[in-house]
N, C-alpha and C positions, 0 to 999 in steps of 0.2 A: 258755839262749839259743841253743844250737847247733841246736835243731830249729826255730827261728823262720825265717820267710822272709827271704831277702836282698832288700833293697829297691833297685830300679834306677830312677833318674830319667833319662829319655832324651828325645830330640827333636833337631831340627836345631840347629846352633850358633845362638846368639842367639834361642832360642825360649822362654826363661823357665826353663831348667833350674836356673840358680843361684837364682832366686827360689823355686823349689820346694824346693831343698835348704835354703834359709833357713827355709821354713815347717816342714819336718820337724825341723830342728835346734831350732826354737822349741818343738816338741812333745817334746823330749828324745830324739829318735832320733839316735843317734850317726852323724855323717857319716864316710865312709871318705875321708880326705884326708891328704895329706902336707904341706900348707901351703906348698908350693913356689911356687904361683902366687898372688901376693899381690893384695889389692884394688888397683884402679886406676880411672881416670875412667870406663871402660866398665862396670865392675862394682864400684862403690864398697863394696859389702857383702861382696865376696869371691866366688871361683869354686867353692870346695868340690870341688876336683879332686884326683886322685891320678895322678901321672905313669905309674905302672906299668900303670894300666888302659888307657892308650893302646896298649899292646902286647898286649892280650888275645888277638889272633889267634895270637901266638907263645907267650904264657905266660898261661894263665888262672888261675894260682894266687892272685892277689890277691883273687879272689872266692870262693875255696873255704873261707875261714874268716871270712866277712863276715855270718854269720847275724845278723839283728836290726839291721844297720847299713844306711845308705843310701849308695849309690855312684852317681856321675854317669857315665853311659856314653853316648857319642854314638850316634846312630841306626845308623850303619854297623856298629857293633861288637855290636849285639844278637845277630847270628847267631853270635857267638863266645862267648856266655855258656857257661861250663863246665857239663856235665851233672852232676847230683847234687843241688844245692840246689833248694829251692822258691823261686821268684821272685815278687815283687810289683813289676810294672813300672808306673810312672807316666809316661805319654808326653804331652809337651806339644806342642800344635799352635799355630802362629802364622801369621798372614797372610804368604804367601811374599814379598810386596813389602816388608813390614816387616822380615822376616829379612834380605833382601838389602840393604836400606838400612842396617840396623844393622851388618851385616858390613862394608859399604863404609866407614861412618863409623869403625869400629874400625881397619880396615886403614889408612885415611888418617891417623888419629892416630898409628899406629905407623910410618908412612912405609914401608908394605909394599905390594907389588902383590897384587891378588886373582887370582881364577881367570881363565884365558884365555878362557873361554866368555863370549858376550854374555849379558846379563841374562835374556832370554827363554829361551834354551837352558839356562841354569843353573837357572832356575825349574823347567823341565820335569824336568831331571835330579834335582833335590832332591825333587820330588813323587814321582817314580818310586822313588827310594831310600826315602822314607818308607813308601810302599805296600808295598815288599818287606820292610822291617824289621817292619812291623806284621803282615804275613802270616806271617813267621817266628815272631814272638812268640806269635801266636794258636795256632800249630801245636805249640808246645813243651809237653811234659808238665809238670805241676806248676808251671804259670805262671798268674798272675792279672794281668789288665791293666785299668788305669784310664786313660782318655784324657780330658784336660782341654785347654781352649784358653787361651792366654795372655790373650786379651781378656776372657774370662769370669772368670778368676781376678782380674784387675785390677778389673773392673767390680763384682764381688761376692765379695770375699775370704771372707766369712762362709759363703756357699753352697759355695765351693770347699773350705773347711775342713771343713764338714759332710760333703761327698762323700768327702773323704779319711778322715774318722773312720769312716764307714760301710764304706768299702773295707777299712780295716784290721781293723775288728771282724769282718768276714766271712772273714778269712784264717785258714788252719789254724794252730794253735799260737800265735796271737797273743793274749796276755793282758794287754798293757800298755794302760791307758787313755790316750787322747790328749787334749790340751787344744785344742779348736777355736778358742777365743778367742785363745790364744797364736799359733796358726798364722795366724789372720786378721790379727793385729797385725803380723806379720812382712812383710806385703805393703806395698810402698811405691809407690803410683801415680806418684809424682814421677819414678821412674826409667823410666817409659814415654816415651821420647823420640822413637822412630821410629814415626810414626802414618800 
């Protein structure tokens, strides 16, 4: 397994990255998670996060021994992936207004304040950050990138699962068959609440 790609699931917060991790877990791809962030009303099926990954800029070691596993990495930290491993990055896009609405609803439930920028400026900031993250990902050596949209995965989970299956089949040193039907079944359209 050590020569297999490290799978990175990325995107803006609230863009469907947890849903993607659930799909991969359904296909028996081990998630890199410490189980510290437990399910809640905003993500009733879990977050699939690892706290140490949030400090990638200072300490990249959590991803140095993650070959064959799937790790959730926020878009801003893609530039800090450690050199060495081969990466398979699955990047989720979501309508920016839905992202902001979902973030606002989560912060309200947690009784926390959000960003100080107004919605329009925050949207532009996020869009610029996504563009920079993808430019960095495309320029990295030994990196394979698949971009999917939140809306498309929800509208046609079977097609999304087939795209994932084809993506993995083309990766170097990937020899594990995936189960597209299991991945498709992991998608729950009922959780699409910000439209």
